[in-house]
ZATI-399918 format. One line per 4 residues: number of its first residue (from 0); their letters; for each residue y, z, x of C-alpha. Coordinates in nm, 4 decimals. Layout:
# ZATI-399918
NUM> a> Y:Z:X; ...;
//
This chain:
# ZATI-399918
0> mppe> -2.4399:1.4290:1.7995; -2.2674:1.8400:1.7973; -2.4297:2.0430:1.5070; -2.1642:2.1464:1.3725;
4> hdhl> -2.1010:1.7675:1.2926; -2.5034:1.6736:1.1456; -2.4190:1.7338:0.7414; -2.1342:1.4523:0.8369;
8> arlr> -2.4058:1.1728:0.9912; -2.6834:1.3319:0.6814; -2.3491:1.1877:0.4224; -2.5270:0.9052:0.2192;
12> heya> -2.4493:0.8086:-0.0718; -2.6013:0.4245:-0.2315; -2.3911:0.2377:-0.3341; -2.4020:0.0946:-0.7372;
16> drgl> -2.6387:-0.2770:-0.7772; -2.3617:-0.4976:-1.0077; -2.1509:-0.7711:-0.7454; -1.9584:-0.9806:-0.6392;
20> deae> -2.0158:-1.3526:-0.6730; -1.8591:-1.6307:-0.5489; -1.9162:-1.8219:-0.8799; -1.7604:-1.5947:-1.0740;
24> aaad> -1.4140:-1.5047:-0.8374; -1.1185:-1.6197:-0.9156; -0.9835:-1.8810:-0.7335; -0.6917:-1.7206:-0.5982;
28> plaq> -0.7341:-1.3653:-0.4255; -0.4145:-1.2357:-0.6357; -0.5213:-1.3440:-0.9489; -0.8382:-1.1936:-0.8246;
32> fglw> -0.7032:-0.8848:-0.7343; -0.4889:-0.8193:-1.0833; -0.8897:-0.8018:-1.1863; -0.9976:-0.5722:-1.0011;
36> laea> -0.7001:-0.3428:-0.9760; -0.6864:-0.3629:-1.4222; -1.0454:-0.2347:-1.3984; -0.9353:0.0844:-1.1255;
40> ldsg> -0.6789:0.1761:-1.3875; -0.9072:0.1461:-1.6656; -1.1530:0.4103:-1.4472; -0.9196:0.6861:-1.4797;
44> mhep> -0.8880:0.6993:-1.0777; -0.6157:0.9481:-0.9553; -0.3982:0.6991:-0.8503; -0.4995:0.3216:-0.7918;
48> namv> -0.2009:0.1658:-0.6570; -0.2387:0.3885:-0.3811; -0.2378:0.1980:-0.0611; -0.3082:0.2295:0.3243;
52> lstv> 0.0130:0.0249:0.5259; -0.0394:0.0042:0.8394; 0.1883:-0.1311:1.0989; 0.2769:-0.1817:1.4870;
56> sttg> 0.5477:-0.0423:1.6736; 0.7433:-0.2664:1.9647; 0.4947:-0.0897:2.2221; 0.1792:-0.1936:2.0630;
60> qpss> 0.1354:0.1508:1.8631; -0.0230:0.1169:1.5440; 0.0519:0.3941:1.2183; -0.0760:0.3917:0.9051;
64> rmvl> 0.0329:0.6252:0.6231; -0.0544:0.6052:0.2231; 0.2562:0.4216:0.0045; 0.2489:0.3391:-0.3248;
68> lkgf> 0.2107:-0.0205:-0.4690; 0.5004:-0.1020:-0.7508; 0.3998:-0.4428:-0.7791; 0.2641:-0.7733:-0.6790;
72> derg> 0.2715:-1.1357:-0.8497; 0.1846:-1.4946:-0.6912; 0.4253:-1.3972:-0.4021; 0.2506:-1.0562:-0.2812;
76> fvff> 0.2191:-0.6643:-0.3134; 0.5680:-0.5271:-0.3569; 0.6678:-0.1453:-0.2179; 1.0045:0.0885:-0.1658;
80> tnha> 1.0959:0.2471:0.1271; 1.3265:0.3484:0.3218; 1.4085:0.0589:0.5613; 1.5299:0.3410:0.8394;
84> srkg> 1.1796:0.5052:0.8203; 0.8826:0.4587:1.1201; 0.7454:0.2077:0.8758; 1.0316:0.0067:0.8250;
88> vdla> 1.1449:-0.0019:1.1957; 0.8797:-0.1317:1.2934; 0.8808:-0.4040:1.0230; 1.1716:-0.5071:1.1369;
92> anpa> 1.0337:-0.5587:1.4646; 0.6891:-0.7087:1.3404; 0.6634:-0.7955:1.0161; 0.3011:-0.8511:1.0512;
96> call> 0.0851:-0.5483:0.8517; -0.2300:-0.4724:0.6744; -0.2712:-0.2801:0.3763; -0.6347:-0.1511:0.2204;
100> fgwh> -0.7190:-0.0241:-0.1374; -0.9666:0.2604:-0.1134; -1.1279:0.2384:-0.4340; -1.3844:0.4745:-0.3755;
104> pver> -1.4799:0.5805:-0.7328; -1.5239:0.2704:-0.8325; -1.7155:0.1526:-0.4851; -1.5167:-0.0742:-0.4143;
108> qvrv> -1.1977:-0.2119:-0.1391; -0.9402:-0.4523:-0.0963; -0.8328:-0.5488:0.2443; -0.5065:-0.7187:0.3238;
112> eaia> -0.3552:-0.8790:0.5911; -0.0609:-0.9736:0.5183; 0.3767:-1.0771:0.7090; 0.6198:-0.8534:0.5411;
116> sals> 0.9900:-0.9646:0.4260; 1.2670:-0.7224:0.2705; 1.3865:-0.7693:-0.1380; 1.7342:-0.8763:-0.2058;
120> adev> 1.9430:-0.6015:-0.3394; 1.9273:-0.7046:-0.6763; 1.5194:-0.6364:-0.6987; 1.6200:-0.2773:-0.4827;
124> aayf> 1.8523:-0.1852:-0.7402; 1.6176:-0.2665:-1.0453; 1.4051:-0.0484:-0.9224; 1.6122:0.2180:-0.8350;
128> rlrp> 1.7140:0.2871:-1.1650; 1.3783:0.3191:-1.2951; 1.2674:0.5961:-1.0553; 1.3313:1.0120:-1.1670;
132> rgaq> 1.6842:1.1266:-1.1055; 1.5314:1.3169:-0.8716; 1.3528:1.0881:-0.6364; 1.6698:0.9419:-0.6495;
136> igaw> 1.8456:1.2032:-0.4682; 1.5824:1.2536:-0.2552; 1.6451:0.9092:-0.1265; 1.9307:0.9997:-0.0425;
140> asrq> 1.8693:1.3539:0.1421; 1.5432:1.2467:0.3703; 1.6562:1.0864:0.6433; 1.3082:0.9909:0.6735;
144> sqpv> 1.1001:1.0260:0.9606; 1.3680:1.2077:1.1608; 1.3210:1.5591:1.2842; 1.4783:1.8204:1.0586;
148> ssre> 1.5067:2.1924:1.1779; 1.3596:2.3632:0.8590; 1.2439:2.3115:0.4635; 1.5321:2.5141:0.3741;
152> eler> 1.8009:2.2676:0.5980; 1.6791:1.9795:0.3399; 1.6840:2.1720:0.0367; 2.0296:2.2268:0.1309;
156> tyaa> 2.0959:1.9020:0.1965; 1.9399:1.7556:-0.0913; 2.0966:2.0265:-0.3388; 2.4582:1.8630:-0.1549;
160> yeeq> 2.3801:1.5385:-0.2856; 2.2814:1.6539:-0.6369; 2.5795:1.8361:-0.5964; 2.7974:1.5161:-0.5821;
164> fagr> 2.6378:1.3178:-0.8044; 2.6693:1.5201:-1.0548; 2.7189:1.4193:-1.3780; 2.7391:1.0154:-1.2715;
168> evpv> 2.5010:0.7249:-1.1383; 2.2697:0.8034:-0.8361; 2.3322:0.4381:-0.6577; 2.1202:0.2751:-0.3786;
172> pptw> 2.1133:0.4805:-0.0680; 2.2552:0.2045:0.1874; 1.9091:0.2219:0.3860; 1.6869:0.2572:0.0986;
176> ggyr> 1.4840:-0.0766:-0.0156; 1.1679:-0.2506:-0.0243; 0.9265:-0.5424:0.0337; 0.7194:-0.8146:-0.0302;
180> lrpe> 0.3517:-0.8462:0.1473; 0.2961:-1.2438:0.1831; -0.0966:-1.2046:0.2426; -0.3150:-1.3624:0.4781;
184> vvef> -0.6088:-1.3067:0.4643; -0.7269:-1.0318:0.1365; -1.0673:-0.9236:0.1452; -1.3153:-0.7366:-0.1014;
188> wqgr> -1.5425:-0.5176:-0.0581; -1.8252:-0.4456:-0.3237; -2.1177:-0.1425:-0.2428; -2.4322:-0.2806:-0.2988;
192> agrm> -2.7388:-0.0823:-0.2882; -2.8738:-0.0760:0.0984; -2.5511:-0.0998:0.2258; -2.5647:-0.4834:0.1842;
196> hdrl> -2.2483:-0.4976:0.0403; -2.0816:-0.8075:-0.0653; -1.7729:-0.9226:0.1278; -1.5565:-1.2513:-0.0335;
200> ewtr> -1.3006:-1.3198:0.2379; -0.9905:-1.5393:0.0838; -0.7962:-1.7113:0.3853; -0.4368:-1.9138:0.3267;
204> vddg> -0.4641:-2.2596:0.3897; -0.2296:-2.5832:0.3874; -0.3475:-2.6542:0.0390; -0.4347:-2.2958:-0.0885;
208> wqvv> -0.7520:-2.0600:-0.0514; -1.0569:-2.1208:0.1776; -1.3314:-1.8129:0.0563; -1.5479:-1.7397:0.3628;
212> rrqp> -1.8500:-1.4840:0.2376; -1.8792:-1.2240:0.5493; -2.1699:-0.9975:0.6269; -2.1798:-0.6620:0.5236;
//
């Protein structure tokens, strides 16, 4: 290992001794996720709804980015984006995707393997109305993932839409929408002392969920 990287190799953090036990876990992973999300929110960490979304292109190239969870229930996890973005194009061709919630302050992570489906127009419109006006205009101004010549061009486009929608409600852009990610596998990881971490994995089966403990 190069000497300049030696400090990375020496980085260590001993995890707490609280665990994740099968007997105390919820039967449904989305119920378990709700319990952990509530604790993440209570911890005061920054944006506990931030999640890494990984998709795969038609050529098999994976890519990852941070997005924000905007809802979840027994049907799955919800986020919003531009359908013409790279992730939107990927999901249109291959709806298989993965999520990762990295809750480092509480020494936990949640890993999800899922299948994406587009939200209905009514669901999209209901959420779009909740967005700040600036974000609504930004959804029109940005051709997400496409090249742009300069920051100035982007700001001119934003200003043009700001003028266009002055004094009236901003409509939902035609390419803007959201996805619901139906989980097929959900793994809950709890840091433990001595790197003997707890890993419980829920896998969808015909009549519900099967839970397996994985070695750390």
